[in-house]
C-alpha positions as CSV (number, residue, x, y, z in Angstrom):
1,M,35.2,114.9,-110.7
2,P,33.3,115.7,-107.4
3,D,35.0,117.9,-104.8
4,P,36.4,115.5,-102.0
5,G,35.8,118.2,-99.4
6,P,38.1,119.4,-96.7
7,T,41.0,117.2,-95.5
8,I,42.3,116.8,-92.0
9,S,45.1,119.3,-92.8
10,D,42.4,121.8,-94.0
11,I,40.6,121.4,-90.6
12,I,43.8,121.9,-88.6
13,A,44.6,125.0,-90.6
14,A,41.0,126.4,-90.3
15,A,41.1,125.7,-86.5
16,A,44.1,128.1,-86.2
17,E,42.4,130.9,-88.0
18,P,40.7,133.8,-86.1
19,G,37.0,133.9,-85.8
20,H,36.3,130.3,-84.9
21,A,34.9,129.4,-88.3
22,H,33.1,126.1,-88.5
23,R,34.3,123.5,-91.0
24,K,33.9,119.7,-91.1
25,A,35.9,117.0,-92.9
26,V,34.4,113.6,-93.7
27,L,36.9,110.8,-93.0
28,G,34.9,107.9,-94.3
29,A,32.0,105.7,-93.6
30,A,31.8,103.5,-90.5
31,P,33.1,100.0,-91.6
32,D,31.1,96.9,-91.1
33,W,33.3,95.6,-88.2
34,L,32.7,98.8,-86.3
35,V,28.9,98.7,-87.0
36,G,28.8,95.1,-85.7
37,H,30.6,95.9,-82.4
38,A,28.5,99.0,-81.8
39,G,25.3,97.0,-82.4
40,V,26.3,94.5,-79.7
41,H,26.6,97.5,-77.3
42,G,23.3,99.0,-78.2
43,L,24.4,101.5,-80.8
44,N,23.0,101.5,-84.3
45,I,25.5,103.3,-86.4
46,A,24.8,101.8,-89.8
47,G,25.3,104.5,-92.5
48,F,27.2,106.8,-90.1
49,Q,30.4,108.5,-91.2
50,H,33.6,109.6,-89.3
51,T,33.9,113.4,-89.2
52,L,36.3,115.9,-87.8
53,E,35.3,119.5,-87.0
54,T,37.3,122.6,-86.3
55,A,35.8,122.8,-82.8
56,A,37.2,119.4,-81.9
57,V,40.7,120.3,-83.2
58,R,40.6,123.6,-81.2
59,H,39.6,121.6,-78.1
60,I,42.4,119.1,-78.6
61,K,45.0,121.8,-79.1
62,R,43.8,123.8,-76.1
63,R,43.7,120.8,-73.7
64,H,46.4,118.4,-74.8
65,F,49.2,120.2,-76.7
66,D,51.0,121.8,-73.8
67,P,54.0,119.5,-72.8
68,G,54.2,120.9,-69.3
69,I,50.5,120.2,-68.5
70,E,50.5,116.8,-70.2
71,I,53.6,115.6,-68.2
72,S,51.7,116.5,-65.0
73,R,48.9,114.2,-66.2
74,H,51.4,111.4,-67.0
75,Q,50.5,111.9,-70.7
76,I,52.4,113.0,-73.8
77,A,51.7,116.3,-75.6
78,L,49.9,115.9,-78.9
79,T,51.1,117.4,-82.2
80,H,49.4,118.1,-85.5
81,T,51.0,114.9,-86.8
82,D,49.0,112.9,-84.3
83,I,45.7,114.4,-85.6
84,E,46.8,113.7,-89.2
85,E,47.2,110.0,-88.3
86,L,43.5,109.6,-87.5
87,P,42.8,107.5,-90.6
88,D,45.2,104.9,-89.3
89,I,43.8,105.0,-85.8
90,L,40.2,104.7,-87.0
91,G,41.0,102.1,-89.6
92,Q,43.2,99.8,-87.5
93,P,42.6,100.3,-83.8
94,D,44.0,97.9,-81.3
95,H,41.0,98.3,-78.9
96,L,37.5,99.9,-78.9
97,V,35.9,101.4,-75.8
98,F,32.1,101.5,-75.3
99,G,29.9,102.6,-72.4
100,V,30.9,106.2,-71.8
101,K,28.7,109.3,-72.5
102,S,29.8,112.8,-73.4
103,R,28.8,115.9,-71.4
104,R,25.8,116.3,-73.8
105,N,24.7,112.8,-72.8
106,H,25.6,111.3,-76.2
107,Q,27.2,107.9,-76.4
108,T,30.9,107.8,-77.4
109,I,33.2,105.3,-79.0
110,G,36.9,105.2,-78.0
111,Y,39.7,104.0,-80.3
112,I,43.1,103.0,-78.7
113,K,46.1,102.6,-81.0
114,S,49.6,101.5,-79.7
115,S,53.0,102.3,-81.3
116,P,56.6,102.0,-80.0
117,T,56.5,105.7,-79.1
118,G,53.1,105.9,-77.3
119,V,49.5,104.9,-77.0
120,T,46.8,107.1,-78.5
121,L,43.2,107.4,-77.4
122,Y,40.7,109.0,-79.8
123,L,37.1,109.7,-78.8
124,E,34.1,110.1,-81.1
125,E,30.6,111.2,-80.2
126,V,27.6,109.4,-81.7
127,R,25.4,112.1,-83.2
128,K,22.2,110.3,-84.5
129,G,20.6,113.3,-86.1
130,R,23.4,114.0,-88.5
131,M,24.5,110.3,-88.5
132,D,28.0,111.5,-87.6
133,L,30.7,109.9,-85.5
134,A,32.2,113.2,-84.7
135,G,35.6,113.7,-83.3
136,L,35.4,114.7,-79.6
137,S,38.9,114.5,-77.9
138,M,42.3,112.9,-78.1
139,R,45.1,112.0,-75.7
140,R,48.4,110.2,-75.9
141,Y,50.0,108.1,-73.2
142,P,53.5,106.7,-72.8
143,A,54.3,103.5,-74.6
144,G,53.3,100.4,-72.5
145,T,50.3,102.0,-70.9
146,L,47.6,99.3,-70.6
147,S,44.3,99.8,-72.5
148,G,42.4,98.9,-69.3
149,N,44.0,101.8,-67.4
150,I,43.3,104.2,-70.2
151,A,39.6,103.1,-70.4
152,A,39.3,103.3,-66.6
153,A,40.1,107.0,-66.9
154,L,37.1,107.7,-69.0
155,E,34.0,109.0,-67.2
156,S,31.7,111.7,-68.1
157,N,30.0,113.3,-65.1
158,G,29.2,109.8,-63.7
159,R,27.2,108.8,-66.8
160,T,27.9,105.4,-68.2
161,D,25.9,102.9,-70.3
162,G,23.3,102.2,-67.6
163,G,25.5,100.3,-65.2
164,D,28.9,101.2,-63.9
165,K,31.0,99.3,-66.4
166,I,33.0,100.3,-69.5
167,H,33.5,97.7,-72.2
168,I,36.7,97.1,-74.1
169,V,36.9,95.2,-77.4
170,D,40.3,93.8,-78.2
171,Q,41.6,93.6,-81.8
172,P,38.1,94.7,-83.2
173,T,39.0,94.4,-86.9
174,K,39.8,90.7,-86.5
175,V,36.5,89.7,-84.9
176,T,33.9,88.3,-87.2
177,A,31.5,86.8,-84.6
178,F,30.1,89.5,-82.2
179,D,29.6,88.5,-78.5
180,E,27.0,89.8,-76.1
181,P,28.3,92.6,-74.1
182,D,27.7,90.8,-70.8
183,K,30.0,88.0,-72.0
184,H,32.8,90.4,-73.0
185,P,36.1,89.5,-71.4
186,T,37.1,93.0,-70.3
187,T,35.0,95.4,-68.3
188,I,36.3,98.5,-66.4
189,D,34.8,100.3,-63.4
190,A,34.4,103.8,-64.5
191,A,33.8,105.5,-61.1
192,G,36.3,108.0,-59.7
193,S,38.3,108.9,-62.8
194,P,39.0,111.9,-65.1
195,D,36.3,113.1,-67.3
196,L,36.5,113.5,-71.0
197,D,38.2,116.9,-70.7
198,G,41.0,115.6,-68.4
199,R,39.7,117.0,-65.1
200,T,39.4,114.6,-62.2
201,D,36.6,114.0,-59.7
202,G,38.9,112.9,-56.9
203,G,39.8,109.4,-58.3
204,A,43.0,108.0,-59.6
205,T,44.7,108.8,-62.9
206,P,45.7,105.9,-65.2
207,K,48.6,103.9,-63.9
208,I,51.6,104.5,-66.1
209,P,54.5,102.0,-66.1
210,P,57.4,103.7,-64.3
211,S,59.8,103.0,-67.2
212,A,57.5,104.9,-69.5
213,E,57.0,108.0,-67.3
214,N,59.2,110.3,-69.4
215,A,58.3,109.1,-72.9
216,T,58.4,111.8,-75.6
217,P,55.8,112.5,-78.3
218,P,56.1,111.0,-81.8
219,K,57.4,112.8,-84.8
220,P,56.3,112.5,-88.4
221,G,58.2,110.3,-90.8
222,W,62.0,110.5,-90.5
223,R,61.7,113.1,-87.8
224,R,60.5,110.4,-85.3
225,Y,64.1,109.2,-85.3
226,T,65.6,112.6,-84.4
227,K,65.0,111.8,-80.7
228,Y,67.9,109.3,-81.0
229,L,70.2,112.0,-82.6
230,P,71.5,113.7,-79.4
231,P,72.6,110.5,-77.6
232,V,74.1,109.1,-80.8
233,L,76.0,112.3,-81.5
234,G,77.0,112.5,-77.8
235,V,78.5,109.0,-78.0
236,L,80.3,109.9,-81.2
237,V,81.7,113.0,-79.7
238,L,82.8,111.1,-76.6
239,A,84.5,108.5,-78.9
240,G,86.3,111.2,-80.8
241,I,87.5,112.9,-77.7
242,I,88.7,109.6,-76.2
243,F,90.6,108.9,-79.4
244,G,92.1,112.3,-79.4
245,L,93.1,112.0,-75.7
246,H,94.8,108.7,-76.2
247,G,98.3,110.2,-76.5
248,A,97.8,112.6,-73.6
249,L,96.6,109.9,-71.2
250,S,99.0,107.2,-72.3
251,S,101.7,108.4,-69.8
252,V,99.3,109.1,-66.9
253,R,99.5,106.7,-64.0
254,P,96.9,106.3,-61.2
255,R,99.4,107.2,-58.6
256,D,100.0,110.5,-60.4
257,I,96.3,111.3,-60.1
258,L,96.3,110.4,-56.4
259,S,99.3,112.5,-55.8
260,A,97.6,115.5,-57.5
261,L,94.6,115.0,-55.3
262,A,96.7,114.8,-52.2
263,A,98.6,118.0,-53.2
264,T,95.4,120.0,-53.3
265,P,95.8,122.7,-50.6
266,Q,93.4,122.6,-47.6
267,T,92.6,126.2,-48.2
268,A,91.3,125.3,-51.7
269,I,89.1,122.6,-50.2
270,L,87.7,125.1,-47.6
271,Q,87.1,127.7,-50.3
272,A,85.3,125.1,-52.5
273,A,83.2,124.1,-49.5
274,A,82.2,127.7,-48.8
275,L,81.2,128.2,-52.4
276,L,79.2,124.9,-52.3
277,A,77.3,126.4,-49.4
278,A,76.5,129.4,-51.5
279,S,75.5,127.0,-54.3
280,F,73.1,125.2,-51.9
281,C,71.4,128.6,-51.3
282,I,70.8,129.0,-55.0
283,M,69.5,125.4,-55.4
284,L,67.0,126.0,-52.5
285,V,65.4,129.0,-54.2
286,Y,65.7,128.0,-57.9
287,D,62.0,127.5,-58.2
288,V,61.0,130.8,-56.6
289,P,60.7,132.7,-59.9
290,G,58.6,129.9,-61.3
291,I,56.3,129.9,-58.3
292,L,55.8,133.7,-58.6
293,F,55.1,133.2,-62.3
294,A,52.5,130.5,-61.5
295,R,50.8,132.8,-59.0
296,K,50.1,135.2,-61.9
297,L,48.0,132.5,-63.5
298,E,45.8,131.4,-60.6
299,K,45.8,131.2,-56.8
300,L,48.2,128.5,-55.6
301,P,47.8,126.5,-52.3
302,E,50.1,127.6,-49.4
303,L,53.6,126.6,-50.1
304,T,56.0,127.0,-47.2
305,L,59.7,127.8,-47.8
306,R,60.5,124.3,-46.6
307,R,58.4,122.8,-49.3
308,I,59.8,125.1,-52.0
309,G,63.3,124.4,-50.9
310,L,62.8,120.7,-50.9
311,V,61.5,120.6,-54.4
312,S,64.0,123.1,-55.8
313,F,67.0,121.3,-54.2
314,C,65.9,117.8,-55.1
315,A,65.0,118.7,-58.7
316,Y,68.2,120.5,-59.2
317,A,70.7,118.2,-57.5
318,L,69.2,114.9,-58.6
319,S,68.5,115.9,-62.3
320,H,72.3,116.5,-62.8
321,V,73.1,112.9,-62.0
322,L,70.0,111.1,-63.3
323,G,70.5,112.0,-67.0
324,A,68.0,113.9,-69.3
325,P,68.0,116.7,-66.7
326,A,65.0,118.5,-68.2
327,L,62.7,115.5,-67.9
328,S,64.0,114.2,-64.6
329,A,63.7,117.6,-63.0
330,A,60.2,118.0,-64.4
331,A,59.2,114.5,-63.1
332,I,60.5,115.4,-59.6
333,R,58.6,118.7,-59.6
334,V,55.4,117.1,-60.8
335,R,55.7,114.4,-58.1
336,L,56.1,116.8,-55.2
337,Y,54.0,119.8,-56.2
338,A,51.1,117.6,-57.1
339,Q,51.1,116.2,-53.6
340,W,50.4,119.7,-52.3
341,Q,47.5,120.3,-54.7
342,V,49.3,122.7,-57.0
343,P,47.2,122.8,-60.2
344,A,48.6,121.3,-63.4
345,A,48.8,124.7,-65.1
346,G,50.8,126.1,-62.2
347,I,53.2,123.2,-62.2
348,A,53.7,123.6,-65.9
349,R,54.7,127.3,-65.4
350,I,57.1,126.4,-62.6
351,I,58.7,123.7,-64.9
352,A,58.8,126.1,-67.9
353,L,60.6,128.9,-66.0
354,S,62.9,126.7,-63.9
355,G,63.7,124.5,-66.9
356,T,64.7,127.4,-69.2
357,A,66.7,129.3,-66.6
358,F,70.0,127.5,-67.1
359,L,69.9,127.8,-70.8
360,L,69.2,131.5,-70.6
361,G,71.9,132.0,-68.0
362,A,74.4,130.0,-70.0
363,A,73.6,132.0,-73.2
364,T,74.1,135.2,-71.3
365,L,77.5,134.2,-69.9
366,V,78.6,132.9,-73.3
367,G,77.6,136.2,-74.9
368,I,79.6,138.1,-72.3
369,L,82.6,135.9,-72.8
370,L,82.5,136.2,-76.6
371,L,82.5,140.0,-76.2
372,L,85.2,140.2,-73.6
373,H,87.3,137.1,-74.2
374,P,86.4,135.9,-77.7
375,H,89.2,133.3,-78.1
376,D,88.7,131.6,-74.7
377,L,85.8,129.3,-75.8
378,P,87.0,126.0,-77.2
379,V,85.9,124.6,-80.6
380,I,85.0,128.0,-82.1
381,S,88.1,129.9,-80.9
382,Q,89.7,129.6,-84.4
383,L,87.1,132.1,-85.8
384,S,88.1,135.7,-86.1
385,G,87.6,138.0,-83.1
386,A,85.1,140.1,-85.0
387,A,83.0,137.0,-85.9
388,L,83.1,135.8,-82.3
389,R,82.1,139.2,-80.9
390,G,79.3,139.3,-83.4
391,I,78.0,136.0,-82.1
392,G,78.2,137.3,-78.6
393,A,76.3,140.4,-79.5
394,V,73.5,138.3,-81.1
395,L,73.2,136.1,-78.0
396,L,73.0,139.1,-75.7
397,A,70.5,140.8,-78.0
398,G,68.3,137.7,-77.9
399,I,68.4,137.7,-74.1
400,A,67.5,141.4,-74.0
401,F,64.7,140.8,-76.4
402,Y,63.3,138.0,-74.2
403,V,63.4,140.3,-71.1
404,L,61.8,143.2,-73.0
405,V,59.1,141.2,-74.7
406,A,58.3,139.4,-71.5
407,Q,56.7,142.7,-70.2
408,N,54.2,143.1,-73.0
409,R,53.3,139.5,-74.1
410,S,52.1,136.5,-72.3
411,S,53.9,134.0,-74.5
412,L,56.4,133.7,-77.4
413,S,56.1,131.0,-80.1
414,F,59.1,129.7,-82.1
415,F,59.8,126.5,-84.0
416,G,56.3,125.2,-83.2
417,R,56.8,125.7,-79.4
418,T,55.1,128.2,-77.1
419,L,57.2,129.7,-74.3
420,P,55.2,131.4,-71.6
421,L,56.6,134.8,-70.6
422,P,56.8,135.8,-66.9
423,G,57.1,139.6,-67.1
424,R,60.3,141.8,-67.2
425,L,61.2,141.6,-63.5
426,L,60.8,137.8,-63.2
427,A,62.6,137.2,-66.5
428,A,65.6,139.3,-65.3
429,G,65.5,137.6,-62.0
430,Q,65.4,134.2,-63.6
431,I,68.5,135.0,-65.7
432,L,70.4,136.6,-62.8
433,L,69.8,133.6,-60.6
434,A,71.0,131.2,-63.4
435,C,74.1,133.3,-64.1
436,T,75.0,133.4,-60.4
437,D,74.5,129.6,-60.1
438,I,76.7,128.9,-63.1
439,S,79.4,131.3,-61.9
440,I,79.5,129.7,-58.4
441,A,79.9,126.3,-60.0
442,N,82.7,127.6,-62.1
443,L,84.4,129.1,-59.1
444,I,84.3,125.8,-57.3
445,L,86.1,124.2,-60.2
446,F,88.6,127.1,-60.3
447,A,89.3,126.7,-56.5
448,V,90.3,123.1,-56.8
449,L,92.5,123.5,-59.9
450,P,96.2,123.8,-59.3
451,A,97.7,127.2,-59.9
452,A,98.7,127.6,-63.6
453,P,100.2,130.6,-65.4
454,G,97.7,132.3,-67.7
455,L,94.7,130.3,-66.4
456,T,92.1,132.8,-65.2
457,A,88.5,132.4,-63.9
458,A,87.3,133.6,-67.3
459,H,89.3,130.9,-69.1
460,V,87.9,128.3,-66.7
461,L,84.3,129.6,-67.2
462,A,84.7,129.3,-71.0
463,I,86.0,125.7,-70.8
464,Y,83.3,124.8,-68.2
465,L,80.5,126.1,-70.3
466,A,81.8,124.2,-73.4
467,G,82.1,121.0,-71.3
468,F,78.8,121.4,-69.6
469,G,77.0,122.1,-73.0
470,A,78.6,119.0,-74.6
471,G,77.7,116.9,-71.5
472,L,74.1,118.1,-71.7
473,F,74.0,117.4,-75.4
474,S,75.2,113.8,-74.9
475,S,72.2,113.1,-72.6
476,L,74.5,111.0,-70.4
477,P,74.0,111.3,-66.6
478,A,76.0,114.3,-65.4
479,G,77.6,114.4,-68.8
480,I,79.8,111.6,-67.6
481,G,82.9,111.2,-69.8
482,V,82.0,114.0,-72.3
483,F,82.1,116.8,-69.7
484,D,85.3,115.5,-68.2
485,T,87.1,115.0,-71.5
486,F,86.2,118.5,-72.6
487,L,87.7,119.9,-69.4
488,L,90.8,117.8,-69.8
489,L,91.3,119.0,-73.3
490,G,90.7,122.6,-72.3
491,F,93.2,122.5,-69.4
492,S,95.9,120.5,-71.3
493,P,97.8,123.7,-72.3
494,Y,98.0,124.8,-68.7
495,M,98.8,121.8,-66.6
496,P,99.7,118.1,-66.7
497,A,96.9,115.7,-67.4
498,A,97.2,114.0,-64.0
499,S,96.7,117.3,-62.2
500,A,93.7,118.2,-64.3
501,I,92.1,114.7,-63.8
502,G,92.6,115.0,-60.0
503,A,90.9,118.4,-59.9
504,I,88.1,117.3,-62.2
505,L,87.4,114.3,-60.0
506,L,87.4,116.4,-56.8
507,F,85.0,118.9,-58.5
508,R,82.7,116.1,-59.4
509,V,82.6,114.9,-55.8
510,I,82.0,118.4,-54.3
511,Y,79.5,119.7,-56.9
512,Y,77.7,116.6,-58.0
513,I,78.0,113.7,-55.6
514,V,77.6,115.7,-52.3
515,P,74.4,117.6,-53.3
516,A,72.9,114.6,-55.1
517,S,73.5,112.4,-52.0
518,I,71.9,114.9,-49.7
519,A,69.0,115.4,-52.1
520,G,68.5,111.6,-52.4
521,I,68.3,111.3,-48.6
522,L,65.8,114.2,-48.4
523,F,63.6,112.8,-51.2
524,A,63.6,109.3,-49.8
525,G,62.9,110.6,-46.3
526,H,60.0,112.6,-47.6
527,E,58.5,109.6,-49.5
528,I,58.8,107.5,-46.4
529,L,57.1,110.1,-44.2
530,L,54.4,110.4,-46.8
531,T,53.8,106.7,-46.8
532,T,53.9,106.2,-43.0
533,K,52.0,109.3,-41.9
534,G,49.7,109.6,-44.9
535,E,50.5,113.2,-45.5
């Protein structure tokens, strides 16, 4: 039996090996329907075969695997699974694209394939000497992106098929009679758009539907459904908590809650307001470590403190109430920094450092709590003190490892993800900033709580971190419902439910609603000024 030759998986594996060894997989002969469409557009590819080489895989991984960079392009980061789905893309494309040349002045063929989770564009270069349709590049756009907008983004150094039009063929596998290209129903002006490597020449990027801006990349097989797991589990957690709280809330009346709010001392309100001012200062500089990290990569345009403060504050305050805070904060940062010509790679580094700061700070504080007050954290408090302290030590060891490794390595890979490392000082500053931010938020909550025997700031911090983590896990905006019920359960041994609810509502107004309202006004004002003055 003849050797079938390398597979797509073999090429992916070979591309990851050192030495840049060259290997090629043959994916099959060009089918008759493709040969017919290509002939109409001046390409004779009879007898050609689809191929994939290690150089193409390395290019795709280098250019289109980084989530931070891809979100700045309004695209979705590719995975190895996307490359392995090439037979389906080549065999059943929804659209073909003709009329674009590669940098080497070779004609290319584009294949567009839609799915519920995104739209994939795959490009092949027509190599006549070898009779190969060789893989060239690959991109993935959010679901709902129009094929015309994707095709309009294809331009290779201004070279097209002799005119200035790109041709799109719809449902190519179902066409049996081939039209003349001039009669084709869809043509696209290729001028002023990104080239095949994703860099722009000053033109516009593809227009992405607003509802699809934050789409996530697909996952293989059953794993593609794991994106639904956090919200589903969050709803289940919320349902379980509500059921458990039914007895505690059955005797609570609205007037009891209003009375608890009215009984909050004025000094507590003033203390919370002062702490909120301190929290504002943290929000205004939250992106500073990320910007310093980005400046290590390349020279950034001049960013005034006003601009940095605007982005930091808006991204932080608005992401807490919009839901999916990591994605919503990233979208705000991309929107604002891109206006000031910050390179995509720089934006990706700012997003990476700012986006991971809270998790690192929370892990640090949880580790400290488990060492000093192991039984204060809800849910896991029933474990032995030794086990809890062991978990705390592991968490703090992981944080220390991150800070130490950040000095000697540029990135750290785990679970298929690559985390860029900023250096020891920036890593330590990132964690310190996040710990300060979380601690101030906790003190605001502690200030508005009624005095209760045995309830210390450390107890409140443990309950706050558990509630915030559960709210973040639920993916609901501001953890609505989940965060509140975790706090209510945690405070139930110390105070009546009505008093706890009143304090939680007041905390939400002070820490969430006030900053988000100010940020919303600032962001809207900036957008209006941008439109009216053409900044």
